[in-house]
C-alpha positions in Angstrom: 0.8 11.8 16.4 4.0 14.3 16.8 7.4 13.8 15.9 8.9 13.5 19.0 12.7 12.2 18.5 13.3 12.8 22.3 11.1 10.2 23.2 13.0 7.9 21.2 16.3 8.1 23.3 14.4 8.3 27.0 14.0 4.5 27.8 15.5 1.2 26.6 12.5 -0.3 24.5 10.9 -4.4 23.9 11.2 -4.0 20.6 13.1 -1.3 17.9 11.3 -1.7 14.3 13.2 -0.2 11.4 10.8 0.4 8.6 7.7 2.2 8.4 6.1 0.3 5.1 3.2 -2.0 5.7 5.0 -4.8 7.5 6.8 -2.0 10.1 3.6 -0.3 10.7 1.3 -3.9 11.7 4.3 -4.8 13.5 4.3 -1.4 15.7 0.7 -2.3 15.5 0.6 -5.5 16.9 3.3 -5.3 19.5 2.0 -1.9 21.1 -1.8 -3.8 21.1 0.3 -6.1 23.6 1.5 -4.5 25.7 5.0 -4.2 24.1 7.2 -0.9 24.3 7.8 -0.3 20.9 9.8 1.8 18.8 9.3 2.6 14.6 11.6 4.5 12.9 11.5 5.0 9.4 14.1 6.4 6.9 11.9 8.5 4.8 8.2 9.1 5.3 5.8 6.4 6.2 4.6 3.6 3.5 6.3 5.9 1.3 8.2 3.4 -1.2 6.8 -0.6 -1.6 3.6 0.0 0.3 3.0 3.2 -1.7 3.7 1.6 -5.3 1.2 -1.5 -5.0 -1.6 -2.4 -7.3 -3.7 -1.0 -4.3 -5.9 -4.7 -4.3 -5.9 -6.7 -1.0 -5.7 -10.4 -2.9 -7.6 -13.2 -2.1 -4.8 -15.5 -3.4 -6.8 -17.0 -6.4 -3.7 -17.2 -8.2 -2.0 -19.3 -5.5 -5.1 -22.0 -6.9 -2.9 -22.8 -9.9 0.5 -23.6 -8.2 -1.1 -25.6 -5.3 -0.9 -23.4 -2.5 -3.5 -23.8 -0.7 -2.9 -22.7 3.2 -1.3 -19.1 0.8 -4.9 -19.0 -0.6 -6.2 -19.7 2.7 -4.6 -17.3 4.5 -4.9 -14.7 1.7 -9.1 -14.6 1.8 -9.2 -14.5 5.6 -6.5 -11.3 5.5 -8.3 -9.9 3.4 -12.1 -9.7 4.9 -9.2 -8.5 8.1 -8.8 -5.9 6.6 -12.4 -5.1 5.5 -13.5 -5.3 9.4 -10.9 -2.9 11.0 -10.9 -0.6 8.0 -14.2 -0.4 6.6 -14.1 3.2 5.1 -10.5 2.5 3.3 -11.6 -0.7 1.6 -13.7 -1.9 -0.6 -14.8 -4.7 -3.3 -14.6 -4.5 -6.8 -16.0 -7.3 -9.5 -12.6 -8.3 -11.6 -14.0 -9.9 -15.2 -11.6 -12.2 -16.2 -12.4 -12.8 -20.0 -13.4 -16.4 -21.3 -12.5 -16.9 -25.2 -13.4 -19.4 -27.7 -10.8 -22.2 -28.5 -8.0 -21.9 -26.0 -6.6 -24.2 -23.9 -8.2 -23.3 -20.8 -11.7 -21.5 -21.1 -15.0 -21.2 -19.7 -15.5 -24.6 -18.2 -11.7 -24.5 -16.2 -12.1 -21.2 -15.2 -16.1 -22.0 -13.7 -14.3 -25.1 -12.0 -11.6 -23.3 -10.7 -13.8 -20.6 -9.6 -15.8 -22.8 -7.2 -13.1 -24.7 -6.0 -11.7 -21.1 -4.8 -15.1 -20.3 -3.6 -15.5 -23.5 -1.5 -11.5 -22.7 0.0 -13.0 -19.3 0.8 -15.5 -20.8 3.3 -15.5 -18.5 6.4 -14.2 -15.7 5.3 -16.7 -13.5 6.4 -16.4 -14.8 10.1 -14.5 -11.4 11.1 -17.1 -9.1 9.4 -20.0 -7.3 11.3 -21.0 -4.6 8.8 -23.4 -6.8 6.1 -22.3 -4.3 3.2 -18.5 -5.5 3.9 -19.6 -9.6 3.0 -17.7 -10.7 0.1 -20.2 -10.7 -2.9 -20.6 -13.8 -5.1 -18.9 -14.5 -8.1 -20.8 -14.8 -11.3 -21.0 -16.0 -15.2 -21.3 -13.6 -17.7 -21.9 -13.9 -21.4 -20.2 -12.4 -24.2 -23.0 -9.8 -24.5 -23.4 -9.2 -20.7 -19.1 -8.8 -20.3 -19.5 -6.2 -23.4 -22.1 -4.3 -21.3 -20.1 -4.1 -18.4 -16.1 -3.3 -20.2 -17.5 -2.3 -24.1 -13.5 -1.7 -24.1 -13.6 -5.7 -24.9 -16.0 -5.5 -28.2 -12.9 -5.6 -30.8 -12.1 -9.4 -29.1 -14.2 -11.6 -31.6 -13.1 -14.8 -29.8 -14.8 -13.8 -26.7 -17.3 -15.7 -25.3 -17.8 -13.6 -21.7 -16.4 -14.1 -18.7 -15.7 -14.7 -15.1 -16.8 -12.2 -12.1 -14.9 -12.3 -9.3 -14.4 -9.9 -6.0 -11.7 -8.2 -5.2 -11.1 -6.0 -2.3 -9.4 -2.8 -3.8 -7.9 -0.1 -0.9 -8.6 3.9 -2.0 -5.7 4.5 -0.4 -2.4 2.1 0.7 -0.6 4.8 1.6 -3.3 5.7 4.4 -4.0 2.6 5.0 0.1 2.0 5.9 -0.5 5.2 8.2 -3.9 4.2 10.1 -1.6 1.1 11.7 1.0 3.5 12.7 -1.4 6.0 14.0 -2.8 2.9 15.9 0.2 2.0 17.5 1.4 5.5 18.5 -2.4 5.7 20.1 -1.3 2.7 22.4 2.3 3.6 23.5 4.2 3.4 20.4 6.8 5.8 19.6 7.2 6.5 16.3 9.1 9.0 13.4 9.8 9.2 9.9 12.7 10.5 8.9 15.1 8.8 11.3 17.7 6.8 9.6 19.7 4.0 11.1 23.4 3.6 10.6 24.8 1.2 12.6 24.2 -1.9 15.2 25.6 -1.5 18.5 26.5 -4.7 20.4 27.8 -6.0 23.6 29.5 -9.0 22.2 27.2 -11.1 19.9 24.0 -9.2 21.5 22.5 -6.3 19.7 21.6 -3.7 22.5 20.9 -0.6 20.6 21.3 1.1 17.0 22.7 4.5 16.6 20.8 6.6 13.4 20.2 10.5 12.7 17.2 13.0 11.7 17.3 13.5 8.1 15.5 16.8 8.9 17.2 20.0 10.6 20.4 19.3 11.3 20.8 15.6 11.8 20.8 14.9 15.1 22.2 11.7 16.5 20.8 9.5 18.0 21.3 6.2 20.2 17.8 4.4 20.2 17.9 1.0 23.0 16.1 -1.9 22.7 16.1 -5.6 23.5 15.3 -6.6 19.8 15.9 -5.1 17.0 13.3 -5.8 13.7 15.0 -5.5 10.2 11.5 -4.8 8.4 13.1 -2.5 5.5 11.7 -4.4 2.9 14.3 -3.7 -0.2 16.7 -2.1 1.8 17.1 -4.8 3.6 20.3 -6.9 2.4 22.1 -3.6 2.6 21.1 -2.6 5.9 21.9 -6.6 7.1 25.6 -6.1 5.8 25.7 -2.7 7.3 25.3 -5.0 10.6 27.6 -7.4 9.6 24.8 -10.1 9.2 23.8 -12.3 6.5 20.8 -12.1 4.4 17.7 -14.8 4.9 16.7 -18.2 5.0 16.0 -18.4 1.2 18.2 -15.6 -0.3 16.6 -13.3 -2.3 18.6 -12.8 -6.0 17.0 -10.4 -7.6 14.5 -7.4 -7.1 11.8 -7.1 -10.2 10.2 -3.7 -10.7 6.5 -3.3 -10.9 5.7 -0.2 -13.1 1.8 1.2 -12.5 0.0 3.9 -14.5 -2.5 6.3 -13.9 -4.7 6.8 -17.0 -8.3 8.5 -17.7 -11.0 5.8 -16.7 -10.8 2.7 -19.1 -14.0 1.2 -17.6 -16.2 2.7 -15.5 -17.2 0.0 -12.7 -15.2 -3.2 -13.2 -11.9 -4.5 -13.6 -10.3 -6.5 -16.2 -7.7 -9.1 -15.3 -5.6 -9.7 -18.9 -3.3 -11.8 -20.4 -0.5 -9.9 -22.1 2.6 -11.7 -24.1 0.7 -15.0 -24.1 -2.7 -14.3 -25.3 -4.2 -18.9 -25.4 -3.2 -18.9 -21.5 -6.4 -17.8 -18.9 -6.5 -17.2 -15.2 -5.1 -20.5 -14.1 -2.4 -21.3 -16.6 0.7 -21.7 -14.3 2.8 -18.8 -14.7 1.4 -16.7 -16.9 1.6 -12.5 -16.5 -1.7 -10.9 -16.3 -2.6 -6.9 -16.5 -4.8 -5.5 -14.2 -7.2 -2.6 -15.0 -8.7 -1.2 -12.0 -11.5 1.8 -11.7 -9.9 4.0 -9.2 -11.1 7.4 -7.9 -12.6 8.1 -11.4 -9.5 6.8 -12.9 -8.1 3.8 -14.2 -4.8 2.1 -12.4 -3.0 -0.3 -14.8 -0.3 -2.5 -13.4 2.1 -4.5 -13.3 5.4 -5.0 -15.1 7.9 -7.3 -14.3 11.1 -5.8 -15.3 15.1 -6.5 -13.7 16.1 -4.2 -11.5 19.9 -3.8 -10.9 20.2 -0.5 -9.3 20.0 0.3 -5.1 16.1 0.9 -3.8 16.8 4.3 -3.9 16.8 4.8 -7.4 13.1 3.1 -8.1 11.2 5.1 -10.3 9.5 5.4 -13.3 11.1 6.4 -16.4 9.5 7.7 -19.9 10.5 4.5 -21.5 8.8 2.8 -18.6 6.0 3.9 -19.4 6.5 3.8 -23.3 6.9 0.2 -23.4 3.6 -0.3 -21.0 1.9 1.3 -23.6 3.2 -0.7 -25.8 1.8 -4.0 -24.2 -1.9 -2.1 -23.9 -1.6 -1.7 -27.5 -1.5 -5.3 -28.1 -3.5 -6.4 -24.9 -6.5 -3.7 -24.6 -6.3 -1.8 -28.0 -9.5 -0.7 -27.9 -8.6 1.2 -25.2 -6.5 3.4 -27.3 -4.1 4.4 -24.6 -1.5 7.0 -25.5 1.3 9.1 -23.4 -1.4 11.8 -23.2 -4.1 9.9 -21.1 -1.2 8.8 -18.7 -1.7 11.4 -15.6 0.8 9.6 -13.1 2.9 7.1 -12.7 5.0 4.9 -10.0 7.2 2.2 -9.3 8.2 -0.6 -6.7 10.2 -3.0 -5.7 9.3 -6.8 -5.0 11.3 -9.9 -4.0 12.1 -12.6 -6.0 14.1 -16.4 -5.2 14.4 -16.9 -9.1 17.8 -16.4 -10.5 16.3 -15.3 -14.1 13.8 -12.7 -14.3 11.4 -13.5 -17.4 9.4 -10.5 -18.2 6.6 -12.5 -19.5 6.1 -14.2 -16.5 4.4 -13.9 -12.9 7.2 -15.3 -10.5 6.2 -14.0 -6.9 5.6 -16.6 -4.2 3.3 -14.3 -2.0 6.0 -16.2 0.6 7.2 -13.5 3.4 10.0 -14.7 5.3 11.2 -14.6 9.2 14.5 -14.8 9.9 15.9 -14.8 13.7 19.3 -14.1 13.5 20.3 -15.6 17.0 19.3 -19.3 16.0 21.2 -18.9 12.9 25.0 -18.4 15.2 25.0 -14.4 14.5 24.3 -11.6 16.6 21.6 -12.3 18.7 18.7 -9.9 19.3 17.8 -9.2 16.0 15.4 -10.3 13.3 14.7 -9.9 9.9 11.4 -9.5 8.5 10.7 -9.6 4.6 7.0 -8.9 3.3 5.7 -10.8 0.0 2.0 -8.9 -0.2 -0.1 -6.2 1.3 -2.7 -8.9 1.9 -0.6 -10.7 4.6 1.1 -8.2 5.9 -0.8 -8.2 9.9 -0.6 -12.1 9.8 3.2 -11.4 9.1 3.0 -9.2 11.9 1.4 -11.7 14.3 4.0 -14.8 13.8 6.5 -12.1 14.2 5.3 -10.6 17.4 4.8 -14.3 18.7 8.8 -14.6 17.8 10.1 -11.7 19.7 7.5 -12.2 22.6 9.1 -15.5 23.0 12.6 -14.5 22.7 12.4 -11.6 25.0 10.9 -14.5 27.6 7.6 -12.6 28.2 4.4 -14.8 28.7 2.2 -15.5 25.9 0.0 -12.6 25.0 -2.5 -12.7 22.5 -2.5 -11.3 19.1 -5.6 -8.8 19.0 -5.3 -7.2 15.4 -7.8 -9.2 13.5 -10.5 -7.3 14.9 -9.3 -4.4 16.3 -10.4 -1.3 14.8 -7.7 0.7 13.1 -7.9 4.5 14.1 -10.6 5.8 12.1 -12.1 2.5 11.1 -14.9 1.5 14.4 -17.6 1.9 12.1 -20.0 -0.7 12.6 -22.0 0.4 9.2 -20.3 2.6 6.6 -23.6 3.1 4.4 -25.4 4.5 7.5 -22.4 6.8 8.9 -22.0 8.0 5.8 -25.2 9.4 5.5 -25.4 10.3 8.9 -21.8 12.1 8.4 -23.8 14.6 5.1 -26.5 14.9 7.2 -24.5 16.5 10.0 -22.4 18.2 7.8 -24.4 19.5 5.5 -25.6 23.2 6.6 -21.7 23.9 5.4 -20.0 20.8 3.9 -21.0 19.7 0.3 -21.8 16.0 0.0 -19.3 14.8 -2.2 -16.9 16.4 -0.2 -18.0 14.6 3.1 -18.4 11.3 1.4 -14.4 11.5 0.2 -13.4 12.6 4.0 -15.3 9.8 4.9 -13.3 7.3 2.7 -10.2 9.4 3.8 -10.5 9.3 7.8 -13.4 7.5 8.4 -14.4 8.3 12.3 -11.6 11.2 12.2 -13.7 13.4 10.1 -14.8 15.3 12.8 -10.9 15.8 14.0 -10.5 16.9 10.3 -13.0 19.6 9.6 -12.9 21.0 13.6 -14.7 24.2 14.2 -13.9 26.2 10.9 -13.8 29.8 11.3 -17.2 30.8 9.7 -19.6 27.9 9.9 -21.7 29.5 7.3 -18.5 29.1 4.7 -17.7 25.9 2.7 -14.7 24.2 3.2 -12.0 25.9 0.4 -10.8 22.9 -2.0 -7.4 22.5 -3.0 -7.6 22.4 -6.7 -10.8 22.7 -8.9 -10.7 19.5 -10.3 -9.8 18.0 -6.8 -12.1 16.9 -3.7 -9.4 17.5 -1.4 -10.0 20.5 1.2 -7.6 22.7 2.8 -8.5 21.3 6.4 -6.6 18.0 5.3 -3.4 19.6 4.9 -3.6 21.4 8.7 -4.7 17.9 9.6 -1.7 16.2 8.5 0.6 18.5 10.0 -1.4 18.3 13.6 -1.8 14.4 13.7 -0.6 12.9 11.2 3.7 13.8 11.4 3.5 15.1 7.6 6.5 17.3 7.7 8.1 17.8 3.5 5.1 18.5 1.4 5.2 15.4 -1.0 4.0 13.8 2.7 1.0 16.1 2.1 0.6 15.8 -1.8 1.0 12.4 -1.9 0.3 10.3 1.1 -2.0 12.1 3.3 -4.4 13.7 0.9 -3.9 11.7 -2.3 -3.7 14.6 -4.7 -0.9 13.9 -6.4 -1.6 10.2 -6.8 -4.4 11.2 -9.6 -1.6 13.6 -11.4 -0.3 17.0 -11.2 -3.0 18.8 -9.4 -1.3 22.0 -10.5 1.2 24.9 -9.0 -1.5 26.5 -7.6 -2.2 23.8 -5.1 1.3 23.0 -4.7 2.0 26.6 -3.5 -0.7 26.8 -1.6 -0.5 23.4 0.5 3.2 24.8 1.2 1.7 27.9 2.7 -0.5 26.4 4.9 2.4 24.1 5.8 5.0 26.4 6.0 2.7 28.9 8.8 2.2 25.7 10.9 5.8 24.3 10.8 7.5 27.7 10.8 9.3 27.2 7.0 11.0 30.1 5.5 9.8 31.7 1.9 13.3 30.0 0.4 12.5 26.4 2.1 8.7 26.8 1.1 10.3 27.4 -2.4 12.5 24.4 -2.0 9.3 22.1 -1.2 7.2 23.1 -4.3 10.5 22.6 -6.8 11.5 19.1 -5.0 7.3 18.1 -5.2 6.8 19.4 -9.0 10.0 16.8 -9.8 8.5 14.0 -8.5 5.3 14.0 -11.4 8.7 13.6 -13.9 9.7 10.7 -15.5 13.4 9.7 -13.7 15.9 8.4 -15.7 17.7 10.1 -18.6 14.7 11.0 -20.6 14.0 14.8 -20.6 10.7 13.8 -22.5 7.5 13.9 -20.2 4.2 11.7 -19.7 2.7 13.2 -16.9 
């Protein structure tokens, strides 16, 4: 997959998708599989914003039960399993513990009843799964003693009576999952490019015919991309881009965006995730509206999220500040005091935006609806040939794309074409039985690659492990690691440049290797990655130093705070 701007101008496309987050990536993947000519452009790197800032959970939608959103629940559990089927290397199930307490308005009995009903509503969710290792594990009920054995961090809560354990699907990397959709779209003929900004919608009368765009790298070359249909899938940037296109927003106006902050810390739990109430501890999972924190074991650390704070800036200004971190730690001091987390324990922090239709953001409440929006502007009497798509959660992005491409095919006057994305493996994901594949890879590379590196590469790249490792200069020499406390190897950097359209250092550090998502990997690591990239891309010494400085700054909290937390 190479960045070829010329391919964006050499023909008229059936579909131009603006936005390379998970929604845009799924749209391009679906359209390409159905035989449409597709272009996908992203103003930054693929999956660099909201999709990267997710909680990494492919959520089964148990929360929707308390709101009576049964259709949404059913959709979520089916989509969760489909991710397991098409990208088995990037997903795995983690047991989530929901503590129960003595004397609460809703406790153990209600949770038992709710989870039983939820299980019944999930019937058939494993239909797309071939690998028995990927079947959804059953829920369990634990006593207090069993709960404390699994999560000793709860031992200072005298009212604890036990817990309910439910499975949720966790992504090793939401960034690589988004990229897998983009790569699969490209493999099926889509023209894709990152760092392309869209400036203007060009029309013939009231019909869209093209967009004027520019490359954000190099000499900012002007582009004109022609398409019969344009899809705005830019997430938090959608309202602003529509204003630039002289179009209104959506059916249900997005009144505000909320900022969700996540922390990556030292490990708080080993094998189980925790679902914990925040400001209203008398509430449990099935109480309507209460906000909860997730404490998730992730890559040897804990991923903790998320906040719900009003955001009044522009999407480009979204970041975690030092004050955000301090506020979050104060929440955790009340919610999970036994963890004893301080600023020194925070290895990395990130923030994303999600849309709300509520007029007032209440930080103590969960206000997301999980409802995506699809608007055909032509049907509303606006400029025709433009569709706006706004996703609500990562889990249902594939389904959102299916519905949107059905609409696009109808608008283009094409014969109906069945969607194939529910069962078609993504690039690297054609693996029938993941444990067997992993064991075979360990045996094949045993002479030169340590087992932990092989397992890491399988988890990151699946069947692409051979392309990553390639033919080494010296077959007897083990691959060089990029940092002493990280498992990533130098070969991944070259692969990211050659095959994954990595053109900036932070593309590699955060979204291709994940080195930076566990905290700063060290100056030597950044320098080495920049040297490898610079050799492949022809960087000057000055530009290489600029890239290192720019990436280093991303590890510091934003805002007006000068104090470091990572």
